[in-house]
N, C-alpha and C positions, 0 to 999 in steps of 0.2 A: 183243708185237707193236709196240707203241709205240716201245720202245727199238731195235728194228730199223729203224724209219723215221728215227729222229733221230740214230742213231749217226754220227759224223764218219768219212768214209771217207779214208784216207791219200791216195789218188789225187785227192781233190776237197778241196783246202784251203778252208776258209770264212773269209769276211771277218767282222768284228765285227758289222757289221749284218746280215748273213746269220744269224749265231749268235743275235742277238736274236729274230729271227722264229721260230727253232727253239724258243727258251725260251718265247715265247708259246703256241707249241703244246703244249709239254711240261707248263706249268704252268697248267692250266685252272682248278685249284680256287681259287688266289689270285685269279685274274681274276675268277671269278664272285663271290667275297667282295667284291671291290673295286665290282662291278656293284650287289651288294645294298646297299652303302654309298652309292653314288651315288643309288639310289633313294629312300633314307631322306633324304638331304640335299635332293634335288630335291622331294620331297614337302614337306619342312619349309619350303623357300623359297617354294613356291608356295601351299600351304594356309594355313600359320599366319598370315602377314600379312594375308590377307583377312577375319580376324576381329578384328583389331586396330584402334583407333581412329586418327584422323588423328595424325600426329606434331605436337607443338607447334612453334611458330616457332623456338624455340632448341634444337631437337633436332638430333643429329648422327648420322652413320652408325655411330658407335661407341658409341652410348648409346640407340639406338632401334632395336628389332628390325625394324620396318617398313622403315625407311630402309636398315638394314644388308642386309636381305633384297633390296630393290630394287636396290641397288648391286651386291651379289654376283651376282644373276642377270643383270640387264641391262647392268651397266656392265663386269663382268669375265667372266663366263660366257660369254655368247654372242659377244663379240669374240673371246675366247680359243678358242672352238669353231672359228669361221671361220678364224683364224690357223693353228690346228692343221691344218685341212683343206687349206689351201694349201700348207702345208710338209711334211706327214706322211701325206696321203691321209685317207680316212675312218676314222680312229682313233677319233674320237669315236663313230661309229655302231658299230663293231665292238667297242670295249673299255668304253664308257662310258654310251652313250646309254641312260636308264631306260626310254623308251618301247619301244624295240627289244628290251631284254633281257626286259621283263615280257611283251611280245607273244610273244617265242619261248619263254620259260619256261611260260607258262600255255597255250600250244598243246599241249603234251604230254598235257594233261587235256581237250582239245577234241574235236570232232566230226570233225576231219580230213576235211572235205568236199572234193571236187574243186573247182578254181578255176573260177567262171564265166567266160564270155568277156568280159563287160562289165568285170570286175575288172582284166583284162590290158591294157585300153587304155593305150597308152603316154603318153597326155596327162594322166592323172590328177595326177600330182605338179605339173605346170605349174598346172593349174586349182586344186588345193589350195592351192598356194603364193599365187596370186593372191587367192584368196577370204580366206584366213588373214590375209594382208598387210593388204587393205582393211577386213576387219571389225575387225582389231585396231587400226587407227587410228581407227575410228568409235567404238569403246568406250575408247580410250586405254589400251590394254594396257600401254604401258611405264610410265604414271603411277599406275595404280591396281591393287592386287592382286586386288581382286574380278574386275576385267576379266580379268587374267592367269590366274586360277583357271578363269574360264569358258572362255577359249580353249585353255590348255595342258592343263588338267584334261579338257576334252571331247576333245581330241586323244588323251589318253591312254587314256580310256575306249574311243574307237573302236579304238585299236590293240588293246586287250584283247578287245574283241568280235570283230575280225577273227582274233585269234589263237585264240579258242575255236571259230570256225566253221571256219577252213580251215588246212590244213597240218598237220604233225606235226614240232615242234622246228625250224620255220622262221619266218623274218621276212616273212611275206606282206605285212604293213602297211608294213614298210620298202621293199620292193621295188616295191610298186605304188601305195601311197597316201600315204605320209608327205609332208607339206607341204614339207618341208626337203630331201627326198631329190633332187630335180632340182637344187637349188642345190649340194648337197654333190657330186653327180655332176659337175657343170660345173667347180667349184673344184679337185676332186681332179685333173683332167686335167692340170694345170700343177704338181702336187706333185712334188718332186724325189725322194721316197721313195715306192716301191711294190713290189708283189709281182710279180716278173718270172717268166713261165712260158716255158720252154725246150721247145717242142713236140717238137723231135728227141729230147731227152733223155727226154721222156715216153714217146714211141712206142718207143724201143729198150729201155726198162726191163724187165727179165725177173725181177726180185726179188719178194718177197713185199711186199704193201702193204696198208693199212687204208683203206677207203673214208671220204672225209672228209665230214663234214656241213657243207656250205656253207649257212648260215643264210639269206642273201639270194638263194639259188637262182642262183648263178653257174656257168656250166659252166667250171670251172677249167682244164680241158685247152685250151680255146679262148680264154681270156682274155687280152686284148690291151690293155684300158684299165683305169685306176685308177678310173674313174668309177663302175663297178659293184661293185668290190671294197670290202668293209667293214674290210679291214686288221686283222682279228681274229687272223690267224697260224695258224689252224687247218689250213690247207693247206700251211704251210711245210714244205719237205723232201719233199712229196708225190712219190713216184716219182722221188726225187732230181732233180726238174725245176722245182720252185717255191722262189723264194728272195726274201727281203727285200732290196731292192737301191737303190742311187742311180742316177739318171739325170738326163739334161738336163730342166728344167722345160718345154722347148719340144718334146721328142721326141714326145709323143703326138699333139699336133696335126699335126706334120709327117710323121708315119708315115701313108702312104696306106693301109696295111693296116687302120688304125682307121677305121671308117665315121664320117663326120660326120653324126650323126643330127639330123633335123629338131626332135624334141621337145628335145634338148639345146639346141639353137640357140634355139628360142623361149623356153626358160627363161632363157637367158642374155640375150638381147636385150630381150625384152618384160618378163620377170620381174626379174632382178637388176639390169639396167641401166635399164629402163623404170620399171615400178610401184614397185620398192623405192627407186629413187632419188627418185621423187615423194614416196613415204611419209616418207623422211628429211627432206625439205626444205620440205614444204607449210607448217610452222608458222612459217616464217621468210620465206615467199615474199610479197613486195610485191605481185605479180601477184594472187594468190588474195584478198589484203585488198582491193585495189582493186575486184576482181569483186564482193566481198561487200558492200562499201559501196554500190556502184552498185545491186545487186540489192536491198539492203535499202530504199534511198531510193525506188526504183521501186514496190516493194510498199506502202510507207507512202502514196505519193502516189496510189495507186490503191485504197486501203483494202483491201488483200489482207494480212491478218494470221495467216493459218493457218500460213504457212511460218515466221513469226517466234515461234510458240509453242515453249517449251522444256520443256513437260510431257511428257517422252518417258522411257520405261523405260531404265534404266541399262544394261541387256543389249542395248539396240538402239543407243542413242546415248549418249555421255557425260552423265551426270547425277548430279552430286555437289553438292547445294545447301550442305553443310557446308563444302566447298572453294570455294564461288562459282564452279564449273566446270560450265556447262551449256550443251549443244549444242542449238541450234534445229533444226528440220527443214530450214531453209535451210543451216545450217551442214553438216549431214549430206549433203544434195544436193550442195553445193559440193565437199566433200571427196571424195565419191565420183566426182563428175565430174572432178576434179582428179586423182586417182589413176589412174582407168581411162583416161580421155581423155588426160591428160598422158603416162601410162605409154605408151599406144599410139601416140601421135604421136612420142614420144622414140624408142621401139623401132623405128618405121618410118623415121625419119630416119637412125638407126644403120644399118639395113639397106641404105641407098642405095649406100654405099660398097663392101661386100661384092658387091652385086649388079653394080655397073658393073665392078669388078675381075674378077669371074668371067667376064663377057662378053668382057672385053678379052683375057684370057690364053688363052681358048678351049681349057681342058685338061679332060680327063675327071676327073682327080682334083681339080682346082681348083675346086670348086663354090662357090656362094655360101654354102653351109653351112659349108665349110672355111674360108673367108675370115672368116665371121662368129665361128668359135671362135677366131681370133686375138685377139679382144677379151676373152678370158678373163682375161689380167693386169689389164687395166683394170677388169673387173668384180670381181675380187678386192680391188683398191684400193678400189673404189668402196663395197663392201659393208663393209670394215673401217672405212673413214672415216665411213660412216653411223652404224654401231653405236657407234663411239667417241665420237660426239656426245653419246650417253647418258652415257658415261663422264665425259666433259668437264663435263656439267651437274652431275653429283654433285660433282666435284673443285672446281668454281667455288663451289658452295654451301659448301664446307667451307674456301674461301679457300686453296686450294693453289696454289703457284707454277706458272704455266702458261706462262712465257715460252719454252718449248721448243716449244710446241704448233704455231705457224705453220710452223716448220722441219720438224717431223714431217709436217704435212699436205702441205707442198710436196715432201718427199722421197718420201713414198708416192704422191702423184699422179705425179711424175716416174718412179718405178719402174714404176708400172702401165702408164703411156703408152708408156715406152721398151720395156717387155716386149711390148706389143701391136705397136708398129711394127716391132720387130725380127721377131717372128713373121711379120707380113704381108711384110716383105722377103724372108725366107727361102721363103716360098710363091711369091712372084712370080718368084723366081730359078729355081725348079723348072719354070717354063713354057718351052716351045719358042719362044715369040714373040720378036720382036726386042726390043732395049733400049728402044726408043721406047715401045712398048705396055706394056712391064714397068714403066717409070718412071711412066706415067700411072696404071696400076693401082695402084702403091704410094702414089701422091699421093692417089688416092680414099680409100685406107684411112687416110690422114691424117685425113680429115674427121670420121668418128664418133669417133675419139680426141680430136680437138681440141673436138668438141662436149660430150664428157664432162669434159675439162679446164675449159672454160668454165663449165658449170654448177656445178661444185664451187667454182671460183673465186668466182663470185658469192655462193654460200652462205657461204663463210669469209672472204672479203675485201672483199665490195661491200655485200651485204644486211646 
């Protein structure tokens, strides 16, 4: 049966990229072997360092397992995952993610219960991302492997439990609850590589076919967005209508047949551009430092010392006396307020431009959600810049030459800003309004892009 699905029809010549998709479907066994390998490596990077002592001052990433694991996981792995998502869609999810693979694998031995209504709420990925991001900062997940084991290990255990309870050979965790799912869905919208579904070819197909097991529960026949697809290749060649293809990175946002969903927009604006940006830069923010000094002085003057106590469990706030790294209750409160309050404020400011633009163009398809999705390229640049800060920290400690770094950051900021402004321009051009209103609408979209460029410029070149 599979050979019938995957054979090349002379009347339908295949491109090289389309053949790659068909190979991914045909050779599932090697892919599963790779996934098990990733599980082992992932477990090693997360679990083993948590039981190792602090590295000595003269330790390096090449002679200390704890530093090596930290650099591989946070300095290479996660930036690489985001870059892969922006360029190739959710290939990490479909081909490599250990949580998704384990959840799907173990679900075949689970209870297979029907999904409850609460689990299907579209806002869970956004809420999970915010909670995970904020909690990770409070316990210093990037710096200490114990915190990383707590956060990532807890997420993996939750994925296993969901797999045991719901679905059969499906990725219920990935579809509805994964903290990173919403971010991946937004970034994949601008990926130039995707699985294209030809609805006409699907409907007119009359040959034999084998039902495809879409683990993330995507309706393949009606799939129009790369945001939901895990790019695993299982549906490649299905009914001679699904093919791995190249596209313009702007095509999905500009396609009005693709709904601009509010949960995606909230994740983009308040999650990736809001809270995540605050999480990346709070440690270097002079604003937070000034607030902390002023608050501490006020507490001392008024004999209120409870908030200055640093006797806090490490799983609640960072507490590592051996490293002289101790958060007080005041630190925790200020970080929490900075991330949530600053993220909400930044996200709200970023939405002003899309809101005004949508009112000016007055088109059914040009909603504020659609204009907000034009910020996806800027979001991609932002998250890659933020994660690369961890990479740079390790490289600086090893005295690597980083003369190229300012140019890389400027280039990435320019690329993200240009992509968002180009998308906004193409959207306003589709409006029936006069050139004056179109111009003003586009100018309003310059504001959120300029705000993000200003924030990152402060982080990299001023602070």
